[in-house]
KEKE-3310 file (N, C-alpha, C; in steps of 0.2 Angstrom, whole numbers, plus 5000, padded with zeros to 4 digits):
npx = (5004:5003:4997:4993:4980:4970:4969:4959:4961:4951:4949:4947:4941:4930:4913:4914:4908:4911:4906:4893:4898:4904:4894:4886:4896:4896:4883:4885:4895:4899:4900:4910:4918:4918:4927:4925:4934:4930:4933:4929:4928:4923:4911:4898:4893:4890:4893:4896:4883:4875:4881:4879:4866:4865:4863:4869:4876:4889:4895:4893:4886:4894:4906:4910:4920:4922:4931:4932:4940:4946:4957:4962:4975:4983:4982:4988:4996:4989:4976:4973:4982:4980:4967:4968:4975:4966:4956:4963:4966:4955:4955:4954:4941:4939:4938:4942:4948:4941:4945:4939:4944:4943:4937:4947:4959:4976:4981:4994:5002:4994:4994:5008:5008:5005:5017:5021:5028:5020:5009:5012:5016:5004:4995:4991:4992:4980:4975:4974:4960:4955:4942:4933:4924:4915:4907:4910:4924:4923:4917:4928:4932:4943:4954:4965:4961:4972:4976:4972:4980:4993:4992:4991:5004:5012:5009:5014:5028:5031:5021:5014:5007:4996:4986:4976:4966:4968:4981:4978:4969:4977:4987:4979:4976:4988:4991:4984:4979:4968:4958:4942:4931:4918:4900:4898:4887:4881:4887:4889:4893:4904:4909:4913:4923:4932:4936:4940:4952:4959:4961:4969:4981:4986:4988:4998:5010:5004:4992:4974:4960:4943:4926:4911:4894:4884:4892:4892:4900:4909:4913:4923:4931:4937:4942:4956:4967:4981:4991:5001:5004:5010:5024:5028:5029:5038:5034:5023:5022:5017:5013:5020:5029:5037:5043:5051:5046:5037:5026:5009:4994:4978:4975:4970:4957:4941:4928:4911:4897:4879:4865:4848:4831:4818:4806:4803:4797:4800:4802:4804:4816:4825:4824:4831:4844:4847:4848:4858:4870:4871:4874:4885:4903:4903:4911:4907:4892:4883:4871:4858:4841:4826:4810:4794:4779:4784:4790:4802:4820:4828:4840:4853:4863:4876:4886:4897:4887:4877:4863:4856:4844:4835:4824:4831:4828:4817:4815:4823:4815:4822:4830:4835:4826:4832:4840:4854:4868:4883:4895:4908:4922:4934:4945:4942:4929:4913:4907:4897:4888:4884:4878:4867:4860:4856:4847:4837)
npy = (4994:5011:5022:5027:5022:5034:5036:5041:5046:5047:5054:5058:5063:5053:5054:5065:5066:5059:5048:5053:5063:5055:5048:5059:5062:5051:5052:5062:5059:5062:5053:5045:5029:5021:5013:5008:5007:5003:5006:5002:5005:4994:4981:4981:4985:5000:5011:5005:4999:5011:5017:5007:5008:5018:5015:5018:5020:5024:5018:5003:4989:4979:4985:4989:4987:4981:4983:4977:4973:4980:4994:5001:5006:4999:4986:4984:4975:4963:4966:4977:4978:4965:4968:4979:4973:4964:4973:4980:4971:4971:4984:4990:4993:5004:5021:5028:5026:5026:5028:5026:5029:5022:5032:5033:5031:5033:5041:5041:5028:5020:5028:5026:5013:5013:5013:5000:4988:4980:4988:5001:5002:5003:5011:5028:5040:5051:5061:5066:5068:5077:5077:5088:5090:5104:5110:5102:5105:5118:5117:5112:5099:5093:5097:5101:5109:5121:5130:5123:5112:5117:5122:5111:5105:5115:5113:5100:5096:5083:5079:5070:5072:5066:5068:5058:5060:5073:5072:5062:5070:5080:5073:5068:5080:5085:5076:5080:5085:5093:5100:5098:5108:5103:5104:5117:5125:5124:5133:5150:5165:5171:5161:5152:5159:5159:5146:5142:5150:5144:5132:5134:5137:5125:5119:5111:5118:5122:5114:5115:5124:5121:5125:5116:5110:5098:5088:5092:5094:5097:5084:5087:5096:5088:5076:5072:5079:5075:5073:5064:5058:5048:5049:5060:5058:5063:5075:5074:5068:5059:5062:5053:5048:5059:5060:5049:5037:5022:5014:5012:5011:5007:5007:5017:5018:5011:5000:4994:4983:4986:4977:4979:4977:4975:4980:4993:5009:5022:5035:5032:5024:5034:5043:5036:5035:5048:5052:5044:5048:5061:5060:5052:5052:5049:5046:5042:5036:5024:5015:5003:5002:4993:4998:4999:5000:5004:4999:5002:5004:5012:5023:5028:5040:5047:5060:5064:5074:5076:5070:5062:5055:5045:5037:5026:5016:5003:4988:4973:4958:4947:4950:4951:4959:4970:4979:4987:4995:5003:5008:5020:5025:5033:5022:5023:5024:5019:5005:4995:5004:5012:5003:4999:5011:5013:5003:5007)
npz = (5000:4996:5001:5017:5029:5037:5055:5069:5085:5099:5114:5131:5147:5158:5154:5145:5133:5122:5115:5111:5102:5092:5087:5081:5072:5063:5058:5050:5040:5027:5016:5019:5023:5038:5051:5068:5084:5100:5116:5133:5150:5160:5161:5154:5138:5135:5127:5114:5111:5110:5098:5089:5086:5077:5063:5051:5034:5035:5045:5048:5058:5058:5057:5069:5082:5098:5113:5128:5139:5150:5151:5135:5134:5141:5136:5124:5116:5117:5114:5106:5095:5088:5084:5076:5065:5060:5056:5046:5037:5029:5024:5012:5010:5018:5023:5034:5051:5067:5084:5100:5116:5132:5146:5156:5150:5145:5131:5126:5126:5117:5105:5103:5099:5086:5079:5079:5068:5059:5058:5056:5043:5036:5042:5049:5062:5061:5069:5086:5096:5110:5122:5133:5147:5149:5159:5170:5171:5175:5187:5194:5195:5190:5196:5210:5226:5227:5237:5249:5248:5249:5262:5269:5266:5272:5285:5287:5281:5275:5268:5255:5239:5226:5213:5204:5195:5191:5185:5175:5167:5163:5155:5145:5139:5135:5124:5113:5097:5094:5105:5111:5119:5126:5129:5130:5130:5143:5151:5157:5147:5153:5162:5152:5145:5155:5158:5146:5145:5155:5150:5138:5143:5145:5133:5121:5110:5094:5096:5095:5102:5103:5104:5108:5108:5114:5107:5094:5079:5063:5052:5044:5051:5061:5055:5044:5048:5047:5056:5060:5072:5079:5076:5083:5097:5107:5110:5117:5129:5144:5161:5170:5161:5158:5171:5170:5171:5164:5166:5167:5177:5183:5197:5205:5202:5201:5195:5195:5193:5195:5196:5195:5200:5188:5189:5193:5191:5179:5186:5199:5198:5193:5203:5214:5208:5207:5220:5224:5216:5221:5234:5235:5229:5214:5199:5187:5179:5170:5159:5155:5156:5161:5162:5171:5162:5149:5133:5128:5129:5142:5142:5153:5159:5169:5175:5187:5198:5189:5179:5165:5155:5143:5132:5121:5111:5106:5115:5109:5102:5105:5116:5133:5145:5156:5170:5171:5178:5176:5187:5191:5199:5211:5220:5234:5235:5243:5240:5244:5251:5240:5231:5240:5241:5228:5226:5234)
capx = (5000:5007:4993:4991:4974:4971:4965:4959:4960:4946:4950:4944:4939:4923:4907:4915:4903:4915:4901:4888:4901:4906:4887:4885:4901:4894:4877:4887:4901:4900:4901:4916:4916:4922:4927:4926:4936:4927:4936:4925:4930:4917:4909:4892:4895:4885:4894:4895:4876:4873:4883:4877:4860:4865:4860:4871:4881:4896:4898:4889:4887:4900:4912:4911:4924:4922:4936:4930:4945:4949:4959:4966:4982:4986:4981:4990:4998:4984:4969:4973:4986:4976:4961:4970:4977:4959:4952:4967:4965:4949:4956:4952:4934:4938:4941:4945:4947:4941:4946:4936:4947:4940:4938:4952:4965:4981:4982:5001:5004:4990:4997:5014:5007:5005:5024:5022:5030:5014:5003:5015:5016:4998:4990:4994:4987:4978:4975:4971:4955:4953:4936:4933:4917:4916:4904:4914:4930:4921:4916:4934:4932:4949:4960:4965:4961:4979:4977:4972:4986:4998:4992:4993:5011:5015:5009:5018:5032:5032:5015:5015:5000:4995:4979:4976:4961:4971:4986:4975:4966:4983:4990:4975:4976:4995:4992:4979:4980:4962:4954:4935:4928:4911:4895:4899:4880:4879:4890:4888:4898:4910:4912:4916:4929:4937:4938:4944:4958:4962:4963:4974:4988:4989:4989:5004:5011:5000:4986:4969:4954:4937:4920:4906:4889:4881:4896:4891:4906:4909:4918:4929:4936:4940:4946:4960:4972:4987:4996:5006:5005:5015:5030:5029:5027:5042:5031:5016:5023:5013:5016:5025:5035:5041:5047:5056:5042:5033:5021:5003:4989:4972:4974:4967:4950:4937:4921:4907:4890:4874:4859:4842:4824:4815:4799:4803:4795:4806:4803:4807:4823:4829:4825:4836:4850:4849:4850:4865:4875:4871:4877:4892:4907:4904:4914:4903:4887:4879:4868:4852:4836:4819:4805:4787:4775:4787:4793:4808:4825:4830:4848:4855:4870:4877:4893:4897:4880:4872:4860:4852:4841:4830:4822:4835:4825:4813:4819:4822:4811:4827:4833:4832:4825:4836:4842:4861:4872:4890:4897:4915:4924:4940:4945:4940:4922:4910:4904:4891:4883:4881:4873:4861:4857:4853:4842:4832)
capy = (5000:5017:5027:5024:5023:5038:5034:5047:5043:5051:5053:5062:5060:5050:5058:5071:5067:5056:5043:5057:5066:5050:5047:5064:5062:5046:5054:5067:5057:5065:5048:5041:5023:5022:5008:5010:5003:5006:5003:5004:5003:4991:4975:4983:4989:5005:5015:5001:4999:5017:5018:5002:5010:5023:5013:5022:5017:5026:5013:4997:4986:4974:4989:4992:4982:4983:4980:4978:4970:4985:5000:4999:5008:4993:4979:4986:4969:4958:4967:4983:4976:4960:4971:4983:4969:4962:4979:4982:4966:4973:4991:4993:4995:5009:5028:5031:5022:5030:5024:5029:5026:5023:5039:5032:5029:5037:5041:5040:5021:5018:5031:5023:5006:5014:5012:4993:4987:4978:4993:5007:5003:5003:5016:5033:5043:5057:5066:5065:5073:5076:5080:5090:5092:5111:5111:5098:5109:5124:5115:5111:5092:5090:5101:5102:5116:5122:5133:5118:5107:5121:5123:5104:5104:5120:5110:5094:5096:5077:5077:5069:5072:5064:5068:5054:5063:5079:5069:5059:5075:5084:5069:5068:5087:5085:5072:5082:5090:5097:5099:5100:5110:5101:5106:5124:5128:5124:5138:5157:5168:5173:5155:5149:5162:5158:5139:5142:5153:5139:5126:5137:5137:5118:5116:5110:5122:5119:5111:5120:5123:5122:5125:5112:5109:5091:5085:5093:5097:5095:5079:5090:5099:5083:5071:5076:5083:5073:5075:5059:5059:5042:5052:5066:5057:5066:5081:5072:5064:5059:5065:5048:5048:5065:5058:5043:5030:5020:5010:5015:5006:5010:5005:5022:5018:5004:5000:4988:4983:4985:4975:4981:4974:4978:4981:5000:5015:5027:5040:5029:5023:5040:5046:5032:5037:5055:5052:5041:5052:5067:5058:5049:5055:5044:5049:5041:5030:5023:5009:5003:5000:4991:5001:4998:5004:5005:4993:5005:5004:5018:5024:5032:5043:5052:5063:5068:5074:5077:5064:5062:5049:5045:5030:5026:5011:4997:4981:4968:4952:4942:4953:4950:4966:4970:4985:4986:5001:5003:5013:5021:5030:5031:5016:5023:5024:5014:5001:4993:5009:5014:4997:4999:5017:5012:4998:5011)
capz = (5000:4995:5005:5024:5031:5043:5061:5073:5092:5102:5121:5136:5154:5159:5153:5142:5127:5116:5111:5107:5097:5087:5084:5077:5066:5059:5055:5045:5038:5021:5012:5021:5026:5044:5056:5075:5089:5106:5123:5139:5157:5163:5156:5150:5133:5134:5121:5108:5110:5107:5091:5084:5084:5072:5057:5045:5030:5036:5050:5049:5064:5057:5057:5076:5087:5106:5118:5135:5143:5154:5147:5129:5134:5145:5133:5117:5113:5118:5111:5101:5089:5084:5082:5070:5060:5058:5052:5041:5032:5024:5024:5005:5010:5023:5022:5041:5057:5073:5090:5106:5121:5139:5149:5160:5146:5143:5124:5124:5124:5111:5099:5101:5096:5078:5077:5078:5061:5055:5058:5054:5036:5033:5045:5053:5067:5058:5074:5093:5099:5117:5124:5139:5149:5151:5166:5175:5172:5178:5194:5198:5196:5187:5199:5217:5229:5228:5243:5254:5248:5251:5269:5272:5266:5277:5292:5287:5275:5272:5265:5247:5236:5219:5211:5198:5190:5188:5181:5168:5163:5160:5150:5139:5135:5132:5118:5108:5091:5095:5112:5111:5125:5125:5134:5131:5131:5150:5155:5155:5143:5157:5164:5146:5144:5161:5157:5140:5146:5159:5146:5134:5147:5146:5127:5117:5104:5088:5097:5095:5106:5099:5108:5105:5112:5112:5103:5087:5075:5057:5051:5040:5056:5065:5051:5039:5052:5044:5061:5060:5079:5081:5074:5087:5104:5111:5112:5119:5135:5150:5167:5172:5156:5160:5177:5168:5172:5158:5168:5169:5179:5185:5204:5208:5200:5201:5192:5197:5190:5199:5193:5199:5198:5182:5191:5195:5187:5177:5191:5205:5197:5192:5210:5217:5205:5209:5227:5225:5214:5225:5241:5234:5224:5209:5193:5181:5180:5164:5158:5152:5161:5159:5167:5170:5157:5143:5129:5126:5133:5145:5143:5159:5159:5174:5176:5194:5201:5183:5177:5159:5153:5137:5129:5115:5106:5108:5117:5104:5104:5108:5122:5140:5148:5162:5172:5173:5178:5177:5192:5190:5204:5214:5224:5240:5236:5247:5235:5247:5252:5234:5229:5244:5239:5221:5227:5238)
cpx = (5004:5003:4991:4984:4974:4967:4965:4957:4956:4947:4947:4941:4932:4918:4908:4911:4906:4910:4896:4891:4902:4899:4885:4890:4898:4887:4879:4894:4903:4903:4907:4914:4921:4922:4929:4929:4934:4930:4932:4929:4924:4914:4903:4894:4890:4886:4894:4888:4873:4875:4881:4869:4859:4862:4862:4876:4888:4899:4893:4890:4893:4907:4914:4914:4924:4927:4934:4934:4949:4951:4964:4973:4986:4986:4983:4991:4993:4978:4970:4976:4983:4970:4962:4971:4971:4956:4956:4967:4960:4949:4954:4945:4933:4941:4945:4944:4946:4941:4944:4939:4942:4942:4944:4959:4970:4982:4989:5003:5000:4993:5004:5014:5007:5012:5026:5023:5024:5008:5006:5015:5010:4993:4994:4989:4986:4978:4972:4967:4954:4947:4936:4926:4918:4913:4908:4921:4928:4919:4922:4935:4939:4955:4959:4963:4968:4980:4977:4978:4992:4998:4993:5001:5015:5015:5013:5022:5033:5026:5016:5008:5000:4988:4978:4971:4965:4977:4983:4973:4972:4986:4986:4975:4983:4996:4988:4982:4974:4959:4947:4932:4920:4906:4895:4892:4878:4883:4888:4894:4905:4913:4915:4922:4934:4940:4942:4951:4962:4965:4969:4981:4991:4990:4996:5004:5008:4994:4980:4963:4948:4931:4915:4900:4885:4885:4895:4897:4907:4915:4924:4934:4940:4945:4950:4965:4979:4993:5002:5009:5010:5022:5032:5028:5032:5039:5024:5017:5018:5017:5022:5030:5040:5046:5051:5052:5038:5027:5015:4998:4983:4970:4970:4959:4947:4930:4918:4900:4885:4868:4853:4836:4821:4808:4798:4800:4801:4807:4806:4814:4827:4829:4830:4843:4852:4851:4857:4870:4876:4875:4884:4896:4908:4906:4909:4898:4883:4876:4862:4847:4829:4814:4798:4783:4778:4791:4800:4813:4827:4837:4849:4862:4871:4885:4893:4889:4875:4869:4856:4850:4836:4829:4826:4832:4821:4817:4817:4818:4816:4831:4830:4832:4828:4838:4849:4865:4879:4892:4905:4917:4931:4940:4943:4932:4919:4905:4897:4886:4880:4876:4867:4857:4853:4847:4836:4831)
cpy = (5006:5023:5024:5026:5028:5035:5040:5044:5049:5049:5058:5059:5057:5055:5064:5072:5063:5052:5048:5061:5061:5049:5052:5064:5056:5048:5059:5066:5059:5059:5044:5035:5022:5016:5011:5005:5006:5003:5006:5002:5001:4986:4976:4987:4994:5009:5012:5000:5005:5018:5013:5004:5016:5021:5016:5018:5019:5021:5008:4993:4981:4978:4991:4986:4985:4979:4982:4975:4975:4991:4998:5001:5003:4987:4980:4979:4964:4959:4972:4980:4971:4963:4975:4979:4966:4967:4980:4977:4967:4981:4994:4995:5002:5016:5030:5026:5027:5025:5028:5026:5026:5030:5039:5031:5034:5036:5039:5033:5018:5021:5028:5016:5007:5013:5004:4991:4985:4983:4999:5008:5004:5008:5022:5037:5050:5063:5063:5070:5072:5080:5082:5093:5099:5113:5108:5102:5115:5123:5112:5103:5089:5093:5101:5109:5117:5125:5128:5114:5111:5122:5116:5103:5109:5117:5104:5094:5089:5074:5076:5069:5071:5064:5064:5057:5069:5077:5066:5065:5079:5080:5069:5075:5087:5081:5075:5086:5095:5095:5102:5102:5109:5104:5113:5128:5128:5129:5145:5159:5169:5166:5152:5152:5160:5151:5138:5145:5148:5134:5128:5137:5130:5115:5116:5116:5119:5116:5117:5118:5125:5121:5120:5111:5102:5087:5086:5097:5094:5089:5082:5094:5094:5078:5075:5080:5082:5075:5070:5059:5054:5044:5057:5065:5060:5073:5080:5068:5064:5061:5060:5047:5053:5064:5052:5037:5029:5016:5014:5010:5010:5008:5011:5022:5011:5005:4994:4989:4982:4983:4976:4978:4978:4980:4989:5004:5019:5032:5038:5027:5029:5044:5043:5034:5044:5056:5049:5045:5059:5066:5056:5052:5050:5048:5048:5035:5030:5016:5009:5000:4998:4994:4999:5003:5006:4999:4996:5004:5011:5018:5029:5034:5048:5054:5067:5068:5076:5071:5066:5055:5050:5038:5030:5021:5006:4991:4976:4962:4947:4944:4951:4957:4966:4977:4984:4993:5000:5009:5014:5026:5029:5025:5017:5024:5018:5010:4998:4998:5012:5009:4998:5005:5016:5007:5001:5008)
cpz = (5000:5000:5012:5025:5037:5049:5066:5080:5096:5110:5125:5142:5154:5158:5149:5136:5121:5112:5107:5101:5091:5083:5079:5071:5061:5055:5049:5042:5031:5016:5014:5024:5032:5048:5063:5079:5095:5112:5128:5145:5161:5158:5152:5145:5131:5127:5114:5106:5107:5100:5087:5082:5079:5065:5051:5041:5031:5041:5051:5055:5064:5057:5064:5080:5094:5109:5125:5141:5147:5149:5141:5130:5138:5142:5126:5113:5112:5114:5105:5094:5085:5081:5076:5064:5056:5053:5046:5035:5027:5023:5017:5005:5014:5021:5028:5046:5063:5080:5096:5112:5128:5142:5154:5157:5145:5135:5122:5122:5118:5105:5097:5098:5088:5075:5076:5070:5057:5054:5055:5046:5032:5036:5049:5057:5064:5063:5081:5095:5106:5119:5131:5141:5152:5158:5171:5177:5176:5186:5198:5199:5193:5191:5207:5219:5231:5235:5249:5254:5251:5259:5272:5272:5271:5284:5293:5281:5271:5269:5257:5245:5228:5218:5204:5193:5187:5183:5174:5164:5159:5154:5144:5135:5131:5125:5112:5103:5092:5101:5111:5118:5124:5130:5135:5133:5138:5154:5152:5150:5147:5160:5158:5145:5149:5160:5151:5141:5151:5155:5141:5137:5147:5139:5124:5112:5098:5089:5097:5100:5102:5104:5104:5110:5110:5107:5095:5084:5068:5056:5048:5045:5059:5061:5045:5042:5049:5049:5062:5068:5082:5080:5079:5095:5109:5114:5115:5126:5140:5156:5170:5167:5157:5166:5176:5170:5166:5160:5169:5171:5181:5193:5208:5207:5200:5198:5194:5193:5195:5195:5197:5196:5192:5183:5193:5189:5185:5183:5197:5204:5197:5199:5214:5215:5207:5216:5228:5222:5217:5231:5240:5229:5219:5203:5187:5182:5173:5163:5155:5157:5158:5164:5166:5166:5151:5140:5126:5131:5136:5146:5149:5159:5165:5174:5182:5196:5195:5180:5170:5158:5147:5135:5122:5109:5110:5110:5111:5107:5107:5113:5128:5143:5155:5164:5175:5173:5180:5182:5192:5195:5206:5219:5231:5241:5239:5242:5238:5248:5245:5231:5233:5242:5232:5222:5232:5245)
residu = (UNK:UNK:UNK:UNK:UNK:UNK:UNK:UNK:UNK:UNK:UNK:UNK:UNK:UNK:UNK:UNK:UNK:UNK:UNK:UNK:UNK:UNK:UNK:UNK:UNK:UNK:UNK:UNK:UNK:UNK:UNK:UNK:UNK:UNK:UNK:UNK:UNK:UNK:UNK:UNK:UNK:UNK:UNK:UNK:UNK:UNK:UNK:UNK:UNK:UNK:UNK:UNK:UNK:UNK:UNK:UNK:UNK:UNK:UNK:UNK:UNK:UNK:UNK:UNK:UNK:UNK:UNK:UNK:UNK:UNK:UNK:UNK:UNK:UNK:UNK:UNK:UNK:UNK:UNK:UNK:UNK:UNK:UNK:UNK:UNK:UNK:UNK:UNK:UNK:UNK:UNK:UNK:UNK:UNK:UNK:UNK:UNK:UNK:UNK:UNK:UNK:UNK:UNK:UNK:UNK:UNK:UNK:UNK:UNK:UNK:UNK:UNK:UNK:UNK:UNK:UNK:UNK:UNK:UNK:UNK:UNK:UNK:UNK:UNK:UNK:UNK:UNK:UNK:UNK:UNK:UNK:UNK:UNK:UNK:UNK:UNK:UNK:UNK:UNK:UNK:UNK:UNK:UNK:UNK:UNK:UNK:UNK:UNK:UNK:UNK:UNK:UNK:UNK:UNK:UNK:UNK:UNK:UNK:UNK:UNK:UNK:UNK:UNK:UNK:UNK:UNK:UNK:UNK:UNK:UNK:UNK:UNK:UNK:UNK:UNK:UNK:UNK:UNK:UNK:UNK:UNK:UNK:UNK:UNK:UNK:UNK:UNK:UNK:UNK:UNK:UNK:UNK:UNK:UNK:UNK:UNK:UNK:UNK:UNK:UNK:UNK:UNK:UNK:UNK:UNK:UNK:UNK:UNK:UNK:UNK:UNK:UNK:UNK:UNK:UNK:UNK:UNK:UNK:UNK:UNK:UNK:UNK:UNK:UNK:UNK:UNK:UNK:UNK:UNK:UNK:UNK:UNK:UNK:UNK:UNK:UNK:UNK:UNK:UNK:UNK:UNK:UNK:UNK:UNK:UNK:UNK:UNK:UNK:UNK:UNK:UNK:UNK:UNK:UNK:UNK:UNK:UNK:UNK:UNK:UNK:UNK:UNK:UNK:UNK:UNK:UNK:UNK:UNK:UNK:UNK:UNK:UNK:UNK:UNK:UNK:UNK:UNK:UNK:UNK:UNK:UNK:UNK:UNK:UNK:UNK:UNK:UNK:UNK:UNK:UNK:UNK:UNK:UNK:UNK:UNK:UNK:UNK:UNK:UNK:UNK:UNK:UNK:UNK:UNK:UNK:UNK:UNK:UNK:UNK:UNK:UNK:UNK:UNK:UNK:UNK:UNK:UNK:UNK:UNK:UNK:UNK:UNK:UNK:UNK:UNK:UNK:UNK:UNK:UNK:UNK:UNK:UNK:UNK:UNK:UNK:UNK:UNK:UNK:UNK:UNK:UNK:UNK:UNK:UNK)
# end
């Protein structure tokens, strides 16, 4: 092959809006034939199910590959490389490959994998897109209270502090060719200006900041960057790489699945979820629910204390109607109390 297939890596913290943006992208693909690789942190494939419902020629169901074995950046050799080889063996049918990483994934190890010899000759990283939840950034969910940390260190010089969320957020930003500040419509003009200025201080030279709402952006803006990111990794180092470390794990985060009775009404289920995400510091909750009085599947999405839900499609005749929620948070969260709260 003389022309490499372009691949776009889409990253961003939990709940930033990656899946919604990709769905919009597929609906407006401009005739492109696209293959998707979707990686989720948690065993219930919510994002894949959402995207399979697109019904678009741009990306048919057989073009969607789900990797649910944890974080793609930690399973490059076992999962990502074989998957890429499988896709590339039929690459003459494709115009573009899109990879949606888990919200807890470092982009750097994944982009480096494009230098593997059997991949490098056939595909290139067209660009890395990092999505940021504007409202979560405005609420301070990705940063420490620096004054409080300084006070702790003044009282005890031996205090060590690492914020895994802040580190991951910074690493995802540093990898980006384009940073999408999503959910901009949820902020006032002054708030949007403030978080935009905050983000601009973190951007690499040459990286761009673009405001979006509900993940809507033209495919012509995102695709066709020709960044060749795999050749530029010395400018996109993660925090640990800058410190001379190469290992990345997710010991700071955990996920678990809660299965709930399907005899609940929509209102009672959402009331329990609202109470739970308000009471406990949960990073992300998502899943599908079967509720009384409806033959449609209820999609539930929560980011921090914010909850959204809608009926996305009818249950299939061959599907088991059930309510399953994936809960993701830091390792210190009280799993038992959260499960009890969700069960009312």
